[in-house]
Each structure stands twice: as structure tokens, then as C-alpha cells.
Chimera marker file (.cmm) of the C-alpha trace (Angstrom):
<marker_set name="trace">
<marker id="1" x="0.044" y="0.033" z="-0.058" r="1" g="1" b="0" radius="0.5"/>
<marker id="2" x="1.271" y="3.437" z="-0.826" r="1" g="1" b="0" radius="0.5"/>
<marker id="3" x="1.670" y="5.713" z="2.279" r="1" g="1" b="0" radius="0.5"/>
<marker id="4" x="1.715" y="9.423" z="2.658" r="1" g="1" b="0" radius="0.5"/>
<marker id="5" x="4.261" y="10.840" z="5.043" r="1" g="1" b="0" radius="0.5"/>
<marker id="6" x="2.485" y="13.544" z="7.176" r="1" g="1" b="0" radius="0.5"/>
<marker id="7" x="5.043" y="14.835" z="9.885" r="1" g="1" b="0" radius="0.5"/>
<marker id="8" x="7.702" y="14.021" z="12.266" r="1" g="1" b="0" radius="0.5"/>
<marker id="9" x="8.655" y="15.322" z="15.843" r="1" g="1" b="0" radius="0.5"/>
<marker id="10" x="11.025" y="14.411" z="18.548" r="1" g="1" b="0" radius="0.5"/>
<marker id="11" x="9.861" y="13.221" z="22.109" r="1" g="1" b="0" radius="0.5"/>
<marker id="12" x="11.420" y="14.856" z="25.295" r="1" g="1" b="0" radius="0.5"/>
<marker id="13" x="13.851" y="12.013" z="25.370" r="1" g="1" b="0" radius="0.5"/>
<marker id="14" x="15.057" y="12.892" z="22.078" r="1" g="1" b="0" radius="0.5"/>
<marker id="15" x="13.217" y="9.935" z="19.917" r="1" g="1" b="0" radius="0.5"/>
<marker id="16" x="12.546" y="10.794" z="16.682" r="1" g="1" b="0" radius="0.5"/>
<marker id="17" x="8.831" y="9.927" z="15.754" r="1" g="1" b="0" radius="0.5"/>
<marker id="18" x="7.387" y="9.849" z="12.009" r="1" g="1" b="0" radius="0.5"/>
<marker id="19" x="3.494" y="9.768" z="11.168" r="1" g="1" b="0" radius="0.5"/>
<marker id="20" x="2.234" y="8.212" z="7.958" r="1" g="1" b="0" radius="0.5"/>
<marker id="21" x="-1.012" y="7.823" z="6.525" r="1" g="1" b="0" radius="0.5"/>
<marker id="22" x="-1.629" y="4.309" z="5.003" r="1" g="1" b="0" radius="0.5"/>
<marker id="23" x="-4.969" y="3.986" z="3.108" r="1" g="1" b="0" radius="0.5"/>
<marker id="24" x="-6.765" y="0.827" z="3.784" r="1" g="1" b="0" radius="0.5"/>
<marker id="25" x="-8.847" y="0.519" z="0.692" r="1" g="1" b="0" radius="0.5"/>
<marker id="26" x="-10.009" y="-3.337" z="0.375" r="1" g="1" b="0" radius="0.5"/>
<marker id="27" x="-11.251" y="-4.653" z="3.835" r="1" g="1" b="0" radius="0.5"/>
<marker id="28" x="-13.717" y="-7.402" z="3.888" r="1" g="1" b="0" radius="0.5"/>
<marker id="29" x="-16.219" y="-8.309" z="6.715" r="1" g="1" b="0" radius="0.5"/>
<marker id="30" x="-13.670" y="-10.374" z="8.450" r="1" g="1" b="0" radius="0.5"/>
<marker id="31" x="-10.022" y="-10.113" z="9.853" r="1" g="1" b="0" radius="0.5"/>
<marker id="32" x="-7.848" y="-8.162" z="7.354" r="1" g="1" b="0" radius="0.5"/>
<marker id="33" x="-4.254" y="-7.984" z="7.143" r="1" g="1" b="0" radius="0.5"/>
<marker id="34" x="-2.944" y="-5.055" z="5.150" r="1" g="1" b="0" radius="0.5"/>
<marker id="35" x="0.771" y="-4.414" z="4.223" r="1" g="1" b="0" radius="0.5"/>
<marker id="36" x="1.725" y="-0.955" z="5.343" r="1" g="1" b="0" radius="0.5"/>
<marker id="37" x="5.037" y="-0.128" z="3.389" r="1" g="1" b="0" radius="0.5"/>
<marker id="38" x="6.766" y="1.634" z="6.168" r="1" g="1" b="0" radius="0.5"/>
<marker id="39" x="10.418" y="1.436" z="6.933" r="1" g="1" b="0" radius="0.5"/>
<marker id="40" x="9.697" y="0.313" z="10.458" r="1" g="1" b="0" radius="0.5"/>
<marker id="41" x="7.276" y="-1.374" z="12.575" r="1" g="1" b="0" radius="0.5"/>
<marker id="42" x="4.602" y="1.197" z="13.965" r="1" g="1" b="0" radius="0.5"/>
<marker id="43" x="4.303" y="1.900" z="17.350" r="1" g="1" b="0" radius="0.5"/>
<marker id="44" x="0.927" y="2.593" z="17.258" r="1" g="1" b="0" radius="0.5"/>
<marker id="45" x="-1.805" y="3.132" z="14.463" r="1" g="1" b="0" radius="0.5"/>
<marker id="46" x="-5.128" y="4.893" z="14.625" r="1" g="1" b="0" radius="0.5"/>
<marker id="47" x="-7.700" y="3.555" z="12.259" r="1" g="1" b="0" radius="0.5"/>
<marker id="48" x="-10.115" y="6.199" z="10.644" r="1" g="1" b="0" radius="0.5"/>
<marker id="49" x="-13.143" y="4.895" z="8.656" r="1" g="1" b="0" radius="0.5"/>
<marker id="50" x="-13.488" y="6.591" z="5.501" r="1" g="1" b="0" radius="0.5"/>
<marker id="51" x="-16.606" y="5.031" z="4.160" r="1" g="1" b="0" radius="0.5"/>
<marker id="52" x="-19.577" y="3.245" z="5.888" r="1" g="1" b="0" radius="0.5"/>
<marker id="53" x="-19.730" y="2.706" z="9.436" r="1" g="1" b="0" radius="0.5"/>
<marker id="54" x="-20.581" y="-0.329" z="12.038" r="1" g="1" b="0" radius="0.5"/>
<marker id="55" x="-18.330" y="-2.556" z="13.946" r="1" g="1" b="0" radius="0.5"/>
<marker id="56" x="-14.656" y="-2.748" z="13.723" r="1" g="1" b="0" radius="0.5"/>
<marker id="57" x="-11.272" y="-3.167" z="15.750" r="1" g="1" b="0" radius="0.5"/>
<marker id="58" x="-7.738" y="-3.713" z="15.633" r="1" g="1" b="0" radius="0.5"/>
<marker id="59" x="-7.145" y="-7.446" z="15.518" r="1" g="1" b="0" radius="0.5"/>
<marker id="60" x="-3.537" y="-7.166" z="16.643" r="1" g="1" b="0" radius="0.5"/>
<marker id="61" x="-0.686" y="-4.609" z="17.160" r="1" g="1" b="0" radius="0.5"/>
<marker id="62" x="0.828" y="-3.481" z="13.789" r="1" g="1" b="0" radius="0.5"/>
<marker id="63" x="4.213" y="-5.478" z="13.017" r="1" g="1" b="0" radius="0.5"/>
<marker id="64" x="7.076" y="-4.726" z="10.871" r="1" g="1" b="0" radius="0.5"/>
<marker id="65" x="5.025" y="-5.570" z="7.704" r="1" g="1" b="0" radius="0.5"/>
<marker id="66" x="1.467" y="-5.235" z="8.257" r="1" g="1" b="0" radius="0.5"/>
<marker id="67" x="-1.260" y="-3.410" z="10.164" r="1" g="1" b="0" radius="0.5"/>
<marker id="68" x="-4.394" y="-5.738" z="11.365" r="1" g="1" b="0" radius="0.5"/>
<marker id="69" x="-7.991" y="-4.773" z="11.395" r="1" g="1" b="0" radius="0.5"/>
<marker id="70" x="-11.413" y="-6.768" z="11.604" r="1" g="1" b="0" radius="0.5"/>
<marker id="71" x="-14.473" y="-5.484" z="10.140" r="1" g="1" b="0" radius="0.5"/>
<marker id="72" x="-17.762" y="-6.849" z="11.402" r="1" g="1" b="0" radius="0.5"/>
<marker id="73" x="-20.812" y="-7.288" z="9.148" r="1" g="1" b="0" radius="0.5"/>
<marker id="74" x="-21.950" y="-4.175" z="7.345" r="1" g="1" b="0" radius="0.5"/>
<marker id="75" x="-18.901" y="-2.212" z="8.572" r="1" g="1" b="0" radius="0.5"/>
<marker id="76" x="-16.716" y="0.247" z="6.939" r="1" g="1" b="0" radius="0.5"/>
<marker id="77" x="-15.180" y="-0.610" z="3.719" r="1" g="1" b="0" radius="0.5"/>
<marker id="78" x="-12.236" y="1.583" z="3.638" r="1" g="1" b="0" radius="0.5"/>
<marker id="79" x="-9.841" y="3.247" z="6.344" r="1" g="1" b="0" radius="0.5"/>
<marker id="80" x="-6.873" y="5.645" z="6.767" r="1" g="1" b="0" radius="0.5"/>
<marker id="81" x="-4.569" y="4.170" z="9.110" r="1" g="1" b="0" radius="0.5"/>
<marker id="82" x="-2.423" y="6.780" z="11.012" r="1" g="1" b="0" radius="0.5"/>
<marker id="83" x="0.609" y="4.991" z="11.741" r="1" g="1" b="0" radius="0.5"/>
<marker id="84" x="3.241" y="6.443" z="14.060" r="1" g="1" b="0" radius="0.5"/>
<marker id="85" x="6.766" y="4.986" z="13.731" r="1" g="1" b="0" radius="0.5"/>
<link id1="1" id2="2" r="1" g="1" b="0" radius="0.2"/>
<link id1="2" id2="3" r="1" g="1" b="0" radius="0.2"/>
<link id1="3" id2="4" r="1" g="1" b="0" radius="0.2"/>
<link id1="4" id2="5" r="1" g="1" b="0" radius="0.2"/>
<link id1="5" id2="6" r="1" g="1" b="0" radius="0.2"/>
<link id1="6" id2="7" r="1" g="1" b="0" radius="0.2"/>
<link id1="7" id2="8" r="1" g="1" b="0" radius="0.2"/>
<link id1="8" id2="9" r="1" g="1" b="0" radius="0.2"/>
<link id1="9" id2="10" r="1" g="1" b="0" radius="0.2"/>
<link id1="10" id2="11" r="1" g="1" b="0" radius="0.2"/>
<link id1="11" id2="12" r="1" g="1" b="0" radius="0.2"/>
<link id1="12" id2="13" r="1" g="1" b="0" radius="0.2"/>
<link id1="13" id2="14" r="1" g="1" b="0" radius="0.2"/>
<link id1="14" id2="15" r="1" g="1" b="0" radius="0.2"/>
<link id1="15" id2="16" r="1" g="1" b="0" radius="0.2"/>
<link id1="16" id2="17" r="1" g="1" b="0" radius="0.2"/>
<link id1="17" id2="18" r="1" g="1" b="0" radius="0.2"/>
<link id1="18" id2="19" r="1" g="1" b="0" radius="0.2"/>
<link id1="19" id2="20" r="1" g="1" b="0" radius="0.2"/>
<link id1="20" id2="21" r="1" g="1" b="0" radius="0.2"/>
<link id1="21" id2="22" r="1" g="1" b="0" radius="0.2"/>
<link id1="22" id2="23" r="1" g="1" b="0" radius="0.2"/>
<link id1="23" id2="24" r="1" g="1" b="0" radius="0.2"/>
<link id1="24" id2="25" r="1" g="1" b="0" radius="0.2"/>
<link id1="25" id2="26" r="1" g="1" b="0" radius="0.2"/>
<link id1="26" id2="27" r="1" g="1" b="0" radius="0.2"/>
<link id1="27" id2="28" r="1" g="1" b="0" radius="0.2"/>
<link id1="28" id2="29" r="1" g="1" b="0" radius="0.2"/>
<link id1="29" id2="30" r="1" g="1" b="0" radius="0.2"/>
<link id1="30" id2="31" r="1" g="1" b="0" radius="0.2"/>
<link id1="31" id2="32" r="1" g="1" b="0" radius="0.2"/>
<link id1="32" id2="33" r="1" g="1" b="0" radius="0.2"/>
<link id1="33" id2="34" r="1" g="1" b="0" radius="0.2"/>
<link id1="34" id2="35" r="1" g="1" b="0" radius="0.2"/>
<link id1="35" id2="36" r="1" g="1" b="0" radius="0.2"/>
<link id1="36" id2="37" r="1" g="1" b="0" radius="0.2"/>
<link id1="37" id2="38" r="1" g="1" b="0" radius="0.2"/>
<link id1="38" id2="39" r="1" g="1" b="0" radius="0.2"/>
<link id1="39" id2="40" r="1" g="1" b="0" radius="0.2"/>
<link id1="40" id2="41" r="1" g="1" b="0" radius="0.2"/>
<link id1="41" id2="42" r="1" g="1" b="0" radius="0.2"/>
<link id1="42" id2="43" r="1" g="1" b="0" radius="0.2"/>
<link id1="43" id2="44" r="1" g="1" b="0" radius="0.2"/>
<link id1="44" id2="45" r="1" g="1" b="0" radius="0.2"/>
<link id1="45" id2="46" r="1" g="1" b="0" radius="0.2"/>
<link id1="46" id2="47" r="1" g="1" b="0" radius="0.2"/>
<link id1="47" id2="48" r="1" g="1" b="0" radius="0.2"/>
<link id1="48" id2="49" r="1" g="1" b="0" radius="0.2"/>
<link id1="49" id2="50" r="1" g="1" b="0" radius="0.2"/>
<link id1="50" id2="51" r="1" g="1" b="0" radius="0.2"/>
<link id1="51" id2="52" r="1" g="1" b="0" radius="0.2"/>
<link id1="52" id2="53" r="1" g="1" b="0" radius="0.2"/>
<link id1="53" id2="54" r="1" g="1" b="0" radius="0.2"/>
<link id1="54" id2="55" r="1" g="1" b="0" radius="0.2"/>
<link id1="55" id2="56" r="1" g="1" b="0" radius="0.2"/>
<link id1="56" id2="57" r="1" g="1" b="0" radius="0.2"/>
<link id1="57" id2="58" r="1" g="1" b="0" radius="0.2"/>
<link id1="58" id2="59" r="1" g="1" b="0" radius="0.2"/>
<link id1="59" id2="60" r="1" g="1" b="0" radius="0.2"/>
<link id1="60" id2="61" r="1" g="1" b="0" radius="0.2"/>
<link id1="61" id2="62" r="1" g="1" b="0" radius="0.2"/>
<link id1="62" id2="63" r="1" g="1" b="0" radius="0.2"/>
<link id1="63" id2="64" r="1" g="1" b="0" radius="0.2"/>
<link id1="64" id2="65" r="1" g="1" b="0" radius="0.2"/>
<link id1="65" id2="66" r="1" g="1" b="0" radius="0.2"/>
<link id1="66" id2="67" r="1" g="1" b="0" radius="0.2"/>
<link id1="67" id2="68" r="1" g="1" b="0" radius="0.2"/>
<link id1="68" id2="69" r="1" g="1" b="0" radius="0.2"/>
<link id1="69" id2="70" r="1" g="1" b="0" radius="0.2"/>
<link id1="70" id2="71" r="1" g="1" b="0" radius="0.2"/>
<link id1="71" id2="72" r="1" g="1" b="0" radius="0.2"/>
<link id1="72" id2="73" r="1" g="1" b="0" radius="0.2"/>
<link id1="73" id2="74" r="1" g="1" b="0" radius="0.2"/>
<link id1="74" id2="75" r="1" g="1" b="0" radius="0.2"/>
<link id1="75" id2="76" r="1" g="1" b="0" radius="0.2"/>
<link id1="76" id2="77" r="1" g="1" b="0" radius="0.2"/>
<link id1="77" id2="78" r="1" g="1" b="0" radius="0.2"/>
<link id1="78" id2="79" r="1" g="1" b="0" radius="0.2"/>
<link id1="79" id2="80" r="1" g="1" b="0" radius="0.2"/>
<link id1="80" id2="81" r="1" g="1" b="0" radius="0.2"/>
<link id1="81" id2="82" r="1" g="1" b="0" radius="0.2"/>
<link id1="82" id2="83" r="1" g="1" b="0" radius="0.2"/>
<link id1="83" id2="84" r="1" g="1" b="0" radius="0.2"/>
<link id1="84" id2="85" r="1" g="1" b="0" radius="0.2"/>
</marker_set>
């Protein structure tokens, strides 16, 4: 998935954190594994539905390759994953 680099900042202890938007456009009414294409594993991801509504949740924490989201019946069909890495 292509991602859009949004901004970066440093924490108080000097760590450099980057933020990117990862479009998730092909989710089905089940558990979904989506490749994020980032150069590092996200520390956290915030999922923002861009179409539809209903039940959805993060299946597991993001790893070095993927983000994981489960969508219930009649749930959203696309998201933006805002990833902090």
C-alpha cells in the first residue's frame, strides 16, 4: 500500500517519531491483514473509517510488515491508518 508521510517530531527523550497515513481500501467483513509499506514497525496505529460505519477493531498490534483490522458485518469498507513509527 502506498503511504503518505505526514510529519515528524521528537519526544522529550530525543526519540524521532514519524507519522504516515496508510490508505486501507479493500477490507472485507472479516479479519484483514494489510501491508503498510513503512520502513519500520509502527509503534501505534489509529484507524479512521472513510466509508460506512459499524463494528470494527484492531485485530492485533501492527508489526514490521502489516497492520491488522477486523471489520464486522456491514462495517466500513475503507480506512486511513495513521501510523506512528
